[in-house]
C-alpha positions as a LaTeX table, in Angstrom:
\begin{tabular}{lrrr}
\hline
Residue & $x$ (\AA) & $y$ (\AA) & $z$ (\AA) \\
\hline
Met1 & 6.21 & $-16.02$ & $-2.05$ \\
Val2 & 2.75 & $-14.95$ & $-0.88$ \\
Ile3 & 4.13 & $-14.10$ & 2.55 \\
Val4 & 6.71 & $-11.81$ & 0.93 \\
Phe5 & 3.99 & $-9.94$ & $-0.97$ \\
Ala6 & 1.82 & $-9.64$ & 2.13 \\
Thr7 & 4.74 & $-8.38$ & 4.23 \\
Leu8 & 5.68 & $-5.71$ & 1.71 \\
Ala9 & 2.07 & $-4.76$ & 1.01 \\
Ser10 & 1.30 & $-4.37$ & 4.72 \\
Phe11 & 4.38 & $-2.17$ & 5.15 \\
Gln12 & 3.34 & $-0.14$ & 2.10 \\
Leu13 & $-0.14$ & 0.40 & 3.55 \\
Glu14 & 1.39 & 1.47 & 6.87 \\
Met15 & 3.62 & 4.01 & 5.13 \\
Tyr16 & 0.73 & 5.35 & 3.02 \\
Leu17 & $-1.42$ & 5.79 & 6.14 \\
Lys18 & 1.38 & 7.55 & 8.01 \\
Cys19 & 2.02 & 9.82 & 5.04 \\
Leu20 & $-1.68$ & 10.69 & 4.71 \\
Leu21 & $-1.92$ & 11.38 & 8.45 \\
Leu22 & 1.00 & 13.75 & 8.21 \\
Leu23 & $-0.38$ & 15.53 & 5.15 \\
Glu24 & $-4.02$ & 15.82 & 6.22 \\
Glu25 & $-3.84$ & 15.97 & 9.99 \\
Gly26 & $-0.26$ & 17.09 & 10.66 \\
Leu27 & 0.11 & 13.99 & 12.84 \\
His28 & 3.20 & 11.82 & 13.12 \\
Arg29 & 2.28 & 8.35 & 14.37 \\
Glu30 & 4.47 & 5.45 & 15.33 \\
Gly31 & 3.66 & 1.75 & 15.31 \\
His32 & 2.55 & $-0.78$ & 12.76 \\
Asn33 & $-1.14$ & $-1.14$ & 13.66 \\
Val34 & $-2.94$ & $-0.13$ & 10.46 \\
Leu35 & $-6.35$ & $-0.13$ & 12.15 \\
Lys36 & $-5.21$ & 2.44 & 14.73 \\
Leu37 & $-3.53$ & 4.50 & 12.02 \\
Phe38 & $-6.71$ & 4.45 & 9.91 \\
Gln39 & $-8.78$ & 5.50 & 12.92 \\
Cys40 & $-6.55$ & 8.56 & 13.39 \\
Leu41 & $-7.72$ & 9.91 & 10.02 \\
Ser42 & $-10.61$ & 12.37 & 9.97 \\
Asp43 & $-14.13$ & 10.92 & 9.80 \\
Lys44 & $-14.50$ & 12.40 & 6.31 \\
Thr45 & $-11.31$ & 10.74 & 5.06 \\
Gln46 & $-12.27$ & 7.41 & 6.66 \\
Thr47 & $-15.68$ & 7.54 & 4.98 \\
Glu48 & $-14.24$ & 8.39 & 1.57 \\
Leu49 & $-11.55$ & 5.70 & 1.78 \\
Thr50 & $-14.10$ & 3.11 & 2.95 \\
Lys51 & $-16.29$ & 3.94 & $-0.06$ \\
Ala52 & $-13.30$ & 3.67 & $-2.43$ \\
His53 & $-12.32$ & 0.34 & $-0.84$ \\
Asp54 & $-15.86$ & $-1.03$ & $-1.25$ \\
Glu55 & $-15.93$ & 0.08 & $-4.90$ \\
Tyr56 & $-12.58$ & $-1.61$ & $-5.51$ \\
Leu57 & $-13.73$ & $-4.90$ & $-3.96$ \\
Ala58 & $-16.98$ & $-4.82$ & $-5.95$ \\
Gln59 & $-14.85$ & $-5.30$ & $-9.09$ \\
Phe60 & $-13.69$ & $-8.71$ & $-7.80$ \\
Pro61 & $-16.70$ & $-10.92$ & $-7.02$ \\
Ala62 & $-14.52$ & $-14.03$ & $-6.81$ \\
Phe63 & $-12.44$ & $-12.42$ & $-4.09$ \\
Leu64 & $-15.58$ & $-11.40$ & $-2.20$ \\
Ala65 & $-16.83$ & $-14.99$ & $-2.48$ \\
Leu66 & $-13.49$ & $-16.25$ & $-1.13$ \\
Leu67 & $-13.76$ & $-13.92$ & 1.86 \\
Arg68 & $-17.27$ & $-15.14$ & 2.58 \\
His69 & $-16.18$ & $-18.77$ & 2.16 \\
Lys70 & $-13.53$ & $-18.15$ & 4.83 \\
Asn71 & $-16.12$ & $-16.42$ & 7.04 \\
Leu72 & $-14.38$ & $-13.05$ & 6.67 \\
Ser73 & $-16.35$ & $-9.86$ & 6.33 \\
Pro74 & $-15.39$ & $-7.61$ & 3.40 \\
Asp75 & $-16.09$ & $-4.63$ & 5.66 \\
Leu76 & $-13.00$ & $-2.41$ & 5.75 \\
Ile77 & $-12.87$ & $-2.02$ & 9.52 \\
Ser78 & $-13.13$ & $-5.81$ & 9.91 \\
Leu79 & $-10.32$ & $-6.34$ & 7.41 \\
Leu80 & $-8.18$ & $-3.71$ & 9.11 \\
Gly81 & $-8.80$ & $-5.49$ & 12.39 \\
Arg82 & $-7.76$ & $-8.85$ & 10.92 \\
Gly83 & $-4.69$ & $-7.32$ & 9.31 \\
His84 & $-3.70$ & $-4.80$ & 11.97 \\
Arg85 & $-0.59$ & $-6.80$ & 12.94 \\
Ala86 & 0.18 & $-8.19$ & 9.49 \\
Phe87 & 3.54 & $-6.48$ & 9.03 \\
Thr88 & 4.85 & $-7.55$ & 12.43 \\
Glu89 & 3.57 & $-11.12$ & 12.11 \\
Phe90 & 4.41 & $-11.70$ & 8.44 \\
Arg91 & 7.96 & $-10.41$ & 8.55 \\
Tyr92 & 8.77 & $-13.00$ & 11.23 \\
Ala93 & 6.74 & $-15.84$ & 9.69 \\
His94 & 9.90 & $-17.93$ & 9.44 \\
Glu95 & 9.86 & $-18.19$ & 13.25 \\
Asn96 & 6.52 & $-20.07$ & 13.07 \\
Lys97 & 4.89 & $-18.25$ & 15.97 \\
Gly98 & 1.43 & $-18.78$ & 14.49 \\
Gly99 & 0.11 & $-15.27$ & 13.99 \\
Lys100 & $-3.56$ & $-14.71$ & 13.24 \\
Ser101 & $-3.28$ & $-11.88$ & 10.72 \\
Thr102 & $-5.03$ & $-12.00$ & 7.38 \\
Trp103 & $-4.07$ & $-9.80$ & 4.44 \\
Ala104 & $-6.99$ & $-8.52$ & 2.36 \\
Leu105 & $-6.29$ & $-4.78$ & 2.25 \\
Thr106 & $-4.94$ & $-4.22$ & $-1.24$ \\
Gly107 & $-8.16$ & $-2.39$ & $-2.10$ \\
Leu108 & $-7.27$ & 0.33 & 0.38 \\
Met109 & $-3.75$ & 1.04 & $-0.86$ \\
Met110 & $-4.55$ & 2.58 & $-4.24$ \\
Pro111 & $-7.21$ & 5.02 & $-2.94$ \\
Ile112 & $-4.77$ & 6.24 & $-0.28$ \\
Arg113 & $-1.99$ & 6.59 & $-2.87$ \\
Glu114 & $-4.33$ & 8.56 & $-5.15$ \\
Arg115 & $-5.37$ & 10.80 & $-2.27$ \\
Ile116 & $-1.73$ & 11.50 & $-1.39$ \\
Leu117 & $-0.99$ & 12.41 & $-5.01$ \\
Lys118 & $-3.96$ & 14.80 & $-5.07$ \\
Leu119 & $-2.49$ & 16.54 & $-2.06$ \\
Lys120 & 1.05 & 16.49 & $-3.45$ \\
Pro121 & 0.78 & 16.28 & $-7.27$ \\
Gln122 & 4.48 & 17.09 & $-7.62$ \\
Trp123 & 5.23 & 13.69 & $-6.06$ \\
Lys124 & 3.74 & 11.93 & $-9.08$ \\
Asp125 & 6.92 & 12.60 & $-11.05$ \\
Ile126 & 8.92 & 10.86 & $-8.34$ \\
Leu127 & 6.72 & 7.78 & $-8.59$ \\
Thr128 & 6.41 & 7.68 & $-12.36$ \\
Ser129 & 9.77 & 8.86 & $-13.61$ \\
Leu130 & 13.36 & 7.76 & $-13.23$ \\
Ser131 & 15.14 & 9.77 & $-15.88$ \\
Asp132 & 14.23 & 11.66 & $-19.01$ \\
His133 & 10.60 & 11.68 & $-17.77$ \\
Glu134 & 10.02 & 8.11 & $-18.88$ \\
Pro135 & 7.35 & 6.36 & $-16.81$ \\
Leu136 & 8.39 & 3.55 & $-14.51$ \\
Tyr137 & 4.85 & 2.18 & $-14.50$ \\
Ser138 & 2.23 & 2.18 & $-17.18$ \\
Gly139 & $-0.77$ & 0.04 & $-17.92$ \\
Ser140 & $-2.73$ & $-2.19$ & $-15.59$ \\
Pro141 & $-1.62$ & $-2.53$ & $-11.96$ \\
Gln142 & $-2.68$ & $-6.19$ & $-12.07$ \\
Ser143 & 0.10 & $-7.24$ & $-14.44$ \\
Thr144 & 3.86 & $-7.03$ & $-14.22$ \\
Ser145 & 4.29 & $-6.33$ & $-17.93$ \\
His146 & 3.82 & $-2.61$ & $-17.23$ \\
Ile147 & 7.16 & $-2.33$ & $-15.40$ \\
Arg148 & 9.82 & $-0.77$ & $-17.57$ \\
Arg149 & 13.22 & $-2.44$ & $-17.62$ \\
Lys150 & 15.12 & 0.71 & $-18.62$ \\
Ala151 & 16.13 & 1.84 & $-15.13$ \\
Lys152 & 19.85 & 1.80 & $-14.47$ \\
Pro153 & 20.66 & 0.03 & $-11.21$ \\
Ile154 & 22.86 & 1.85 & $-8.73$ \\
Ala155 & 24.94 & $-0.28$ & $-6.38$ \\
Leu156 & 24.48 & 0.38 & $-2.68$ \\
Gly157 & 27.22 & 2.62 & $-1.41$ \\
Ser158 & 28.11 & 4.00 & $-4.83$ \\
Pro159 & 27.60 & 7.69 & $-5.57$ \\
Leu160 & 24.65 & 8.73 & $-7.68$ \\
Pro161 & 25.67 & 9.33 & $-11.31$ \\
Ser162 & 25.94 & 13.00 & $-12.21$ \\
Glu163 & 24.12 & 14.33 & $-15.25$ \\
Asp164 & 27.35 & 14.75 & $-17.25$ \\
Thr165 & 28.28 & 11.06 & $-16.74$ \\
Gln166 & 24.99 & 9.63 & $-17.98$ \\
\hline
\end{tabular}
């Protein structure tokens, strides 16, 4: 189950970085290497995201201790280097090719998401609302109890319901 989380989280980080690059720099980048994507951001953005990452990690001393115990630096560039191929390696973990990626970049995802929403505040409604402006997420991001169960599933291939059929 951990590999599933890490695969999806690494893909999420890749998409956030690509989105931020497009919004701030007007750059469209291909590839899955999150270190290279991060390095394409402006120096100012890199500095601000590094600071936000460090502040996030400071809230979790046990995690920092675990990194040190495993001889991993909590430095963002080091973690990006260790996780730069995470998506590619984790999604094929079932092939047992023995990748060397480590996932410890959750602290970077929320600051990037927040930065994107500052640039595009109208997107917040997309992320927080399904219908009738009811939030999809509320509460602490560390728990799953904040996920609302009210969303109506739509089968793949079926048309979206129109407003008069809801």
